[in-house]
BAFI-3210 file (N, C-alpha, C; in Angstrom, 3 decimals, decimal comma, padded with zeros to 6 digits):
// residues 219
n [1|2|3|4|5|6|7|8|9|10|11|12|13|14|15|16|17|18|19|20|21|22|23|24|25|26|27|28|29|30|31|32|33|34|35|36|37|38|39|40|41|42|43|44|45|46|47|48|49|50|51|52|53|54|55|56|57|58|59|60|61|62|63|64|65|66|67|68|69|70|71|72|73|74|75|76|77|78|79|80|81|82|83|84|85|86|87|88|89|90|91|92|93|94|95|96|97|98|99|100|101|102|103|104|105|106|107|108|109|110|111|112|113|114|115|116|117|118|119|120|121|122|123|124|125|126|127|128|129|130|131|132|133|134|135|136|137|138|139|140|141|142|143|144|145|146|147|148|149|150|151|152|153|154|155|156|157|158|159|160|161|162|163|164|165|166|167|168|169|170|171|172|173|174|175|176|177|178|179|180|181|182|183|184|185|186|187|188|189|190|191|192|193|194|195|196|197|198|199|200|201|202|203|204|205|206|207|208|209|210|211|212|213|214|215|216|217|218|219]
n.u [242,338|243,713|244,790|242,842|241,743|242,384|243,640|243,158|243,550|244,037|242,769|239,722|241,077|244,132|243,720|243,098|245,348|247,402|247,290|247,201|249,642|250,800|249,870|248,775|245,910|243,194|240,583|238,799|236,536|235,193|234,193|235,591|235,512|238,085|239,363|239,468|238,400|238,688|237,400|236,228|234,175|233,607|233,351|236,477|239,065|240,437|243,102|243,661|245,784|244,477|245,800|246,393|245,950|246,475|243,569|240,814|238,831|236,286|236,064|234,432|235,211|236,206|236,948|235,138|235,044|234,591|232,034|231,354|232,062|231,448|231,771|233,385|236,354|239,107|242,064|244,559|246,970|250,276|252,398|251,471|249,241|249,267|248,887|246,597|243,205|241,237|241,978|243,723|243,297|242,643|244,609|246,193|245,226|244,312|245,020|245,966|246,066|245,305|244,416|246,114|247,089|247,674|247,319|245,812|246,442|246,005|248,049|249,894|248,628|245,929|246,020|245,539|247,970|248,146|249,708|252,545|253,711|254,823|254,272|251,547|251,848|250,943|250,594|250,107|248,484|248,875|247,101|244,173|241,275|237,911|235,906|236,076|234,844|235,247|233,927|231,387|230,562|232,642|235,175|238,013|240,620|243,508|247,086|249,138|251,826|254,718|255,353|258,169|261,113|260,154|257,478|257,087|257,121|254,531|253,021|252,174|251,987|251,706|250,207|251,351|252,647|253,186|255,565|255,246|256,246|256,907|254,129|253,222|254,445|253,703|251,044|251,553|250,530|252,017|253,664|256,659|256,176|258,415|259,474|256,962|257,187|259,761|259,212|257,122|258,399|260,722|259,320|258,078|258,672|257,164|257,563|256,663|254,620|252,134|249,737|246,832|243,273|240,727|238,383|238,848|238,226|235,362|234,015|232,243|233,295|234,722|236,987|239,361|239,473|239,688|242,752|243,454|245,108|243,829|241,878|242,886|242,477|240,401|238,903]
n.v [132,510|132,478|134,213|136,780|139,330|142,210|144,373|146,757|149,179|150,652|152,850|152,538|153,297|152,955|150,282|149,198|150,482|149,166|146,505|146,377|146,976|145,023|142,760|142,757|143,427|144,380|146,860|144,899|144,732|144,796|146,657|148,534|149,921|151,969|149,412|148,994|146,790|143,765|141,038|137,586|135,595|137,676|139,601|139,076|140,778|138,539|136,807|134,919|132,832|131,482|129,999|130,961|133,446|136,348|136,759|138,563|138,694|139,100|136,615|134,774|135,021|132,207|129,086|126,220|123,074|120,579|118,429|117,376|118,973|121,590|124,581|126,982|127,344|129,535|129,871|128,012|125,592|125,610|124,006|121,800|121,886|120,662|117,851|117,658|116,331|118,422|120,216|119,595|119,221|121,781|122,920|122,084|122,585|124,572|127,318|130,780|133,987|137,058|139,919|142,835|145,183|144,971|143,609|142,656|141,484|140,055|140,383|138,768|140,141|141,167|143,198|144,993|144,931|146,649|145,648|145,288|145,380|148,120|151,504|151,866|149,488|147,489|143,982|140,376|137,925|134,248|131,938|129,329|128,394|127,443|126,175|124,423|125,539|129,037|131,307|134,127|132,859|131,128|129,617|131,287|130,395|131,914|130,919|129,888|130,333|129,430|132,394|134,604|136,559|139,968|139,307|137,109|138,059|138,751|136,983|133,708|132,392|133,040|135,212|134,229|136,099|137,523|139,342|140,798|139,417|136,524|136,308|135,474|133,310|131,762|131,108|130,026|127,748|124,962|124,914|123,363|120,693|121,269|123,796|125,479|125,208|126,310|129,281|129,874|129,917|132,094|134,648|137,779|139,824|141,050|144,918|146,675|147,576|148,433|149,582|149,378|150,617|149,095|148,533|147,492|145,089|144,511|143,551|145,562|147,989|149,828|151,416|154,756|155,485|153,281|153,375|155,717|157,183|159,197|157,972|156,130|157,148|157,473|155,241]
n.w [-002,137|-005,152|-008,232|-006,987|-008,249|-010,537|-012,451|-015,459|-016,598|-018,433|-021,282|-023,857|-026,542|-026,018|-025,698|-028,111|-029,616|-028,247|-029,457|-031,949|-032,299|-031,322|-031,617|-034,233|-034,712|-035,328|-034,856|-032,589|-031,856|-029,594|-026,590|-023,892|-020,803|-018,509|-016,007|-012,800|-010,703|-011,119|-011,460|-010,328|-012,947|-013,936|-017,387|-019,498|-021,047|-023,340|-025,209|-028,008|-030,068|-033,380|-035,131|-037,679|-036,984|-034,457|-031,861|-030,614|-027,198|-025,364|-022,589|-020,082|-016,582|-015,188|-014,836|-016,155|-015,026|-015,760|-015,812|-013,251|-011,324|-008,840|-008,650|-010,618|-011,679|-010,754|-011,180|-011,921|-011,051|-012,836|-012,210|-012,729|-014,648|-016,717|-016,136|-014,796|-014,622|-014,694|-016,304|-018,073|-021,257|-021,684|-021,591|-023,387|-025,672|-025,925|-024,941|-023,608|-023,623|-021,471|-020,764|-018,262|-016,303|-013,312|-010,150|-007,213|-004,260|-000,883|002,497|004,932|007,104|005,906|004,451|001,612|-001,489|-004,473|-007,239|-009,782|-012,632|-013,069|-013,599|-015,809|-017,446|-019,413|-019,925|-019,740|-018,489|-018,326|-019,357|-019,437|-021,913|-021,560|-023,699|-026,507|-028,692|-028,847|-028,117|-026,283|-024,294|-023,239|-021,029|-018,309|-016,873|-014,874|-015,011|-012,090|-010,176|-007,705|-005,718|-006,089|-005,128|-004,055|-003,943|-002,633|000,055|000,096|-000,976|-001,071|-003,774|-007,359|-010,194|-013,369|-015,064|-018,396|-021,107|-024,218|-026,114|-024,713|-024,458|-027,017|-027,397|-025,431|-026,064|-029,081|-030,996|-031,761|-029,554|-027,679|-024,816|-023,372|-024,330|-023,224|-020,443|-020,259|-021,127|-019,352|-017,069|-017,356|-017,038|-016,733|-013,464|-010,835|-009,409|-007,826|-005,062|-004,097|-001,033|-001,170|-000,627|001,686|000,604|-002,112|-001,830|-002,125|-004,931|-006,123|-005,825|-008,065|-008,721|-009,358|-006,768|-004,885|-004,826|-003,154|-000,649|001,479|001,875|003,942|006,118|006,598|008,323]
ca.u [241,886|244,952|244,785|241,339|241,624|243,115|243,158|243,228|242,872|243,878|241,427|239,953|242,292|245,509|243,959|243,140|246,591|248,113|246,685|247,162|250,865|251,854|249,340|248,471|244,498|242,457|238,964|238,874|234,964|234,870|233,943|236,503|235,935|239,107|238,536|240,581|238,564|238,664|236,552|235,968|232,641|233,295|234,116|237,991|240,067|241,420|243,450|244,157|246,136|243,526|246,468|246,675|246,002|245,535|242,248|240,785|237,401|236,004|235,691|234,055|236,956|236,089|236,969|234,157|236,118|233,940|230,222|231,180|232,535|231,161|232,014|234,061|237,809|239,845|243,590|244,915|248,489|251,260|253,185|250,310|248,091|249,352|248,547|244,849|242,201|240,349|242,717|244,954|243,047|242,313|246,063|247,470|244,933|243,442|245,898|245,073|246,118|244,193|245,432|245,914|248,135|248,284|246,671|245,898|246,924|246,408|249,506|249,009|247,899|245,068|246,639|245,893|248,455|247,876|251,017|252,502|255,943|255,975|253,957|250,425|252,140|250,179|251,383|249,473|248,817|248,832|245,702|243,644|240,067|237,380|235,241|236,818|234,295|235,759|232,734|231,650|230,747|233,837|235,612|238,428|241,840|244,470|247,684|249,797|253,158|254,791|255,857|259,740|261,707|259,256|256,310|257,080|256,836|252,904|251,920|252,991|251,433|251,128|249,764|252,095|253,297|254,120|255,409|254,525|257,063|256,408|252,797|253,629|255,074|252,888|249,596|251,962|249,874|252,973|254,799|256,832|255,907|259,841|259,211|255,941|258,023|261,147|258,222|256,402|259,875|260,971|258,227|257,715|258,336|256,185|258,571|255,969|253,938|251,712|248,997|245,573|242,300|240,216|237,322|239,280|237,547|234,113|233,789|230,993|234,008|235,556|236,954|240,735|239,091|240,877|244,224|243,276|245,812|243,159|241,001|243,398|242,364|238,721|238,850]
ca.v [132,594|133,391|135,609|136,727|140,031|142,446|145,948|146,721|150,683|151,257|153,517|151,715|153,672|152,706|148,990|148,976|150,739|147,724|145,160|146,751|147,225|144,139|141,194|142,847|142,911|146,136|146,856|143,695|143,950|144,713|147,757|148,651|151,174|151,574|148,657|148,941|145,793|143,130|140,137|136,295|135,731|139,201|139,268|139,750|141,112|137,400|136,773|133,054|131,871|130,639|129,103|132,049|134,966|136,133|136,888|139,104|138,905|139,058|135,473|135,294|134,696|130,795|127,590|125,096|121,878|119,339|118,398|116,832|120,771|122,639|125,911|127,448|127,673|130,971|129,688|126,301|125,530|125,898|123,016|120,371|122,135|119,595|116,636|117,033|115,776|119,141|121,180|119,041|119,153|123,104|123,503|121,444|122,813|126,419|128,339|131,890|135,386|137,360|141,396|143,340|146,083|144,698|142,579|142,607|140,333|139,983|140,111|137,954|141,076|141,002|144,557|144,381|145,355|146,877|144,877|145,502|145,790|149,579|152,460|151,172|148,878|146,101|142,720|139,261|137,008|132,923|131,152|128,286|128,450|125,658|125,180|124,533|126,960|130,320|132,592|134,691|131,402|130,504|130,357|131,357|130,323|132,430|130,255|130,080|129,717|130,046|133,184|134,419|137,824|140,477|138,753|135,774|138,259|139,050|135,952|132,384|132,622|134,358|134,701|134,267|137,737|137,465|140,363|140,035|137,768|135,423|136,002|135,280|131,726|130,803|130,682|129,283|126,471|123,867|124,696|121,683|120,929|122,029|125,191|125,830|125,262|127,888|130,189|129,863|130,008|133,190|135,121|139,189|140,064|142,567|145,761|147,604|146,901|149,637|149,291|150,129|150,321|147,368|148,664|147,122|143,480|144,289|143,819|146,957|148,923|149,712|153,528|154,725|155,799|152,385|153,766|157,051|157,541|159,648|157,019|155,236|158,235|157,827|154,294]
ca.w [-003,179|-005,372|-008,283|-007,345|-008,367|-011,283|-013,046|-016,899|-016,180|-019,563|-021,736|-025,264|-027,698|-025,551|-025,785|-029,892|-030,214|-027,988|-029,692|-033,017|-032,945|-030,622|-032,332|-035,212|-034,271|-036,157|-034,735|-031,639|-031,622|-028,131|-025,718|-022,405|-019,625|-017,679|-015,035|-011,242|-009,651|-012,186|-010,393|-011,268|-013,224|-015,222|-018,584|-019,524|-022,807|-023,689|-026,461|-028,954|-031,549|-033,545|-035,772|-038,559|-036,455|-032,864|-032,088|-029,146|-027,588|-023,868|-022,257|-018,304|-015,840|-014,240|-016,152|-015,571|-015,120|-016,022|-015,349|-011,964|-010,852|-008,061|-009,286|-011,799|-011,206|-011,389|-011,097|-012,532|-010,960|-013,652|-012,001|-012,685|-015,359|-017,972|-015,872|-013,733|-015,661|-014,999|-016,850|-019,106|-022,947|-022,251|-021,371|-024,743|-027,066|-025,385|-023,802|-023,969|-022,590|-020,108|-020,775|-017,306|-016,098|-012,383|-009,746|-005,701|-002,820|000,482|002,655|006,111|008,161|005,135|003,987|-000,270|-002,161|-005,876|-007,538|-010,893|-013,192|-013,346|-014,757|-016,717|-018,477|-020,212|-019,733|-020,186|-017,712|-018,706|-019,028|-020,322|-021,793|-021,106|-024,572|-027,763|-029,154|-028,682|-028,186|-024,951|-023,344|-023,172|-019,475|-018,351|-015,480|-014,977|-014,355|-011,253|-009,685|-006,415|-005,221|-005,803|-005,155|-003,052|-004,457|-001,501|001,320|000,562|-000,843|-001,608|-005,134|-007,912|-011,607|-014,484|-015,907|-019,877|-022,167|-025,154|-026,737|-023,641|-024,557|-027,973|-027,579|-024,904|-027,372|-030,068|-030,954|-031,713|-028,583|-027,124|-023,831|-023,286|-024,822|-022,696|-019,462|-020,761|-021,531|-017,750|-016,134|-017,850|-016,582|-015,927|-012,207|-010,384|-009,271|-007,390|-004,225|-003,306|-000,131|-001,078|000,742|001,852|-000,233|-003,187|-001,363|-002,782|-006,613|-006,377|-005,563|-009,269|-009,660|-009,067|-005,551|-004,050|-004,772|-002,465|000,439|002,195|001,989|004,832|007,311|007,342|008,692]
c.u [243,348|245,229|243,165|240,679|242,512|242,683|243,555|242,679|242,893|242,469|241,089|240,762|243,592|245,287|244,470|244,456|247,941|248,204|246,929|249,021|251,795|250,906|248,916|246,422|244,114|241,136|238,511|236,953|234,466|234,734|234,739|236,323|237,673|238,633|239,756|240,326|238,240|238,530|235,820|234,159|232,136|233,899|235,656|238,312|240,799|241,895|243,979|244,685|245,312|244,410|247,004|246,921|245,671|244,662|242,031|239,346|237,345|235,288|235,716|235,633|236,354|236,054|236,141|235,077|235,657|232,391|230,369|231,655|231,332|230,712|233,199|235,674|238,620|240,986|243,486|246,667|249,242|251,785|252,448|248,991|248,265|248,765|246,783|243,905|240,954|240,633|243,473|244,725|242,783|243,998|246,989|246,734|244,365|244,097|245,582|245,758|245,433|244,950|245,128|246,777|248,634|246,999|246,855|246,149|246,877|247,871|249,092|248,385|246,409|245,260|246,468|246,655|248,022|249,651|251,468|254,285|256,282|254,861|252,290|250,809|251,296|250,971|250,177|249,905|248,427|247,772|245,384|242,021|239,803|236,485|236,041|236,209|234,398|234,332|232,473|231,138|232,193|234,221|237,158|239,174|242,814|245,771|248,640|250,922|253,253|255,642|257,644|259,919|260,542|258,258|256,285|256,713|255,124|252,469|252,858|253,127|251,433|250,758|250,940|252,056|254,151|254,320|255,270|255,380|256,745|255,305|252,722|253,704|254,451|251,344|250,255|250,994|250,462|253,489|255,119|256,473|257,077|259,855|258,055|256,650|259,075|260,178|257,591|257,442|260,389|259,805|258,936|257,950|258,337|257,420|257,985|254,528|253,376|250,326|247,912|244,155|241,700|239,274|237,241|238,511|235,852|234,138|233,178|231,873|235,201|235,769|238,474|240,575|240,203|242,157|244,469|244,274|244,825|242,441|241,670|243,391|240,807|238,189|239,334]
c.v [133,367|133,555|135,742|138,498|141,034|143,475|145,880|148,637|151,475|152,156|152,267|152,255|153,217|150,907|148,529|149,381|149,416|146,684|145,575|146,404|146,108|142,835|141,264|142,551|144,500|145,940|145,401|143,625|144,422|146,147|148,013|150,117|150,984|150,614|148,833|147,814|145,085|141,951|139,141|136,554|136,858|138,889|139,674|139,600|139,621|137,449|135,276|133,189|131,057|129,977|130,429|133,549|135,105|137,159|137,544|139,025|138,841|137,602|135,606|134,069|133,374|129,908|126,938|124,021|121,078|119,492|117,971|118,268|121,250|123,868|125,883|127,874|128,289|130,716|128,301|126,604|125,096|124,523|121,939|120,541|120,489|118,032|116,454|117,291|116,630|119,786|120,741|119,146|120,728|123,616|123,298|122,322|124,341|127,013|129,719|133,023|136,247|139,162|142,148|144,533|146,372|143,461|143,125|141,456|141,021|139,877|139,217|138,650|141,504|142,642|144,160|145,267|145,277|146,373|144,941|145,860|147,643|150,497|152,042|150,665|147,670|145,063|141,817|138,392|135,478|132,403|130,533|128,759|127,351|125,183|125,351|125,104|128,034|130,761|132,992|133,557|131,033|131,061|130,505|130,777|130,707|131,325|130,842|129,630|130,229|130,953|133,349|136,016|138,188|140,120|137,539|136,423|138,578|137,642|134,659|131,821|133,626|134,109|134,838|135,432|137,364|139,149|139,900|139,075|136,436|135,165|135,401|133,898|130,962|130,357|130,320|127,669|124,974|124,012|123,495|122,363|121,501|123,613|126,013|126,238|125,947|128,744|130,583|129,870|131,742|134,459|137,312|139,420|141,310|143,100|146,776|147,130|147,796|149,251|150,391|149,803|149,295|147,456|147,714|145,408|143,348|144,694|145,398|148,094|149,267|151,394|153,298|155,177|154,623|152,199|155,077|156,653|158,285|158,883|156,269|155,889|158,357|156,204|154,164]
c.w [-004,069|-007,248|-007,983|-007,629|-009,301|-011,979|-014,266|-016,898|-017,310|-020,517|-023,560|-026,292|-027,315|-026,264|-026,883|-030,130|-029,824|-028,828|-031,062|-033,359|-032,634|-031,185|-033,308|-035,669|-034,278|-035,606|-033,934|-031,813|-030,472|-027,522|-024,560|-021,688|-018,977|-016,250|-013,749|-009,980|-010,334|-010,959|-010,983|-011,318|-013,937|-016,494|-018,595|-020,382|-022,722|-024,877|-027,446|-030,017|-031,793|-034,750|-037,447|-037,817|-035,476|-033,280|-030,431|-029,240|-025,735|-023,972|-020,690|-017,480|-014,776|-014,704|-014,934|-016,185|-016,049|-015,541|-013,885|-011,106|-010,635|-008,563|-010,115|-011,098|-011,518|-012,101|-011,317|-011,974|-012,151|-013,577|-012,452|-013,683|-016,598|-017,267|-015,220|-015,249|-016,378|-016,093|-018,114|-020,811|-022,841|-022,386|-022,965|-026,148|-026,983|-024,565|-024,819|-022,952|-022,059|-020,570|-018,881|-017,105|-014,285|-011,612|-008,207|-005,739|-001,493|001,155|004,111|007,240|007,315|004,620|002,270|-000,579|-003,808|-006,289|-009,175|-011,176|-013,101|-014,302|-014,864|-017,672|-019,212|-020,195|-019,793|-019,280|-018,574|-018,473|-019,664|-020,844|-022,176|-022,539|-025,807|-029,022|-028,953|-028,831|-026,109|-023,776|-022,592|-021,765|-019,336|-017,371|-015,815|-014,181|-012,966|-010,631|-008,340|-006,885|-005,407|-005,846|-004,162|-003,096|-003,251|-000,096|001,105|000,304|-000,841|-002,765|-005,646|-008,882|-012,581|-015,250|-017,207|-020,561|-023,137|-026,296|-025,753|-024,388|-025,955|-028,171|-026,457|-025,344|-028,531|-030,098|-030,882|-030,851|-028,095|-025,639|-023,063|-023,239|-024,087|-021,304|-019,728|-020,098|-019,737|-017,129|-016,133|-017,751|-016,087|-014,007|-011,636|-009,692|-007,789|-006,140|-003,647|-002,357|-000,584|-000,036|000,591|001,151|-001,233|-002,660|-001,992|-004,057|-006,824|-006,662|-006,593|-009,665|-008,608|-007,178|-004,287|-004,031|-003,809|-001,676|001,317|002,500|003,692|006,004|008,053|007,969|010,581]
res [m|m|c|g|r|f|t|l|s|a|d|q|a|t|i|e|t|y|l|e|e|n|f|n|i|t|s|p|g|f|h|h|e|p|r|y|n|i|a|p|a|q|p|i|i|t|l|i|d|d|g|s|n|f|r|a|g|k|l|l|w|g|h|q|g|g|a|h|s|s|k|p|f|i|n|a|r|s|e|t|v|h|e|k|k|t|f|k|q|s|f|l|t|r|r|c|v|v|l|a|d|g|f|y|e|w|d|a|s|k|t|p|f|h|i|h|p|g|g|h|t|i|f|a|f|a|a|i|y|s|s|p|k|l|s|e|g|s|q|v|a|l|l|t|k|a|s|d|g|d|m|a|t|v|h|s|r|m|p|i|m|l|d|i|k|g|a|k|a|y|m|t|r|h|a|s|m|r|e|l|q|e|t|l|t|h|t|l|a|p|r|h|f|t|p|v|h|p|m|v|g|n|p|a|n|d|s|p|a|i|f|s|v|n|l|f|n|n|d]
***
């Protein structure tokens, strides 16, 4: 499963400042506590471009692709998202981004890593949402691509990480397919790969203890 866990450890004030300074969103209308182990089926902070303004809210992680889908999709391949019946309409008309400051992945030896661009930098995952009527019932899938650079030593695929400029370009309603492909190609590269405790595998464990090196000596 890729990507199946991520973090947004910033507090409410930091999130509000980030949204106001970069997307002109004031009083987003939701509460956020620092998160260290965000899992599928949970609400995640999502931004869209409604054609006039950027908007932010919390949507559920897991895109219900259609009436015949047995379970929600948490990821969609960026290479084929514009072709697949399950995702095509969402990609063409319901592109969004999800705020994060890192994500987790397990390597071939089952060691979990926290992967991020550096510090506690907030970035955006390229994503799509399911419902034409944006609401808390709408569902989100994160776009992935083939891993490159150091990420390829951990896993074959990775989520698409965008900076502020890239996030705005991706959400633009009238972006052409060429422009979208260019945006999804020029993305942030993760630079830090920190091993974390296996407790991250349980979504009930949502605390900074995941990063405690001392925990490794207790197993």
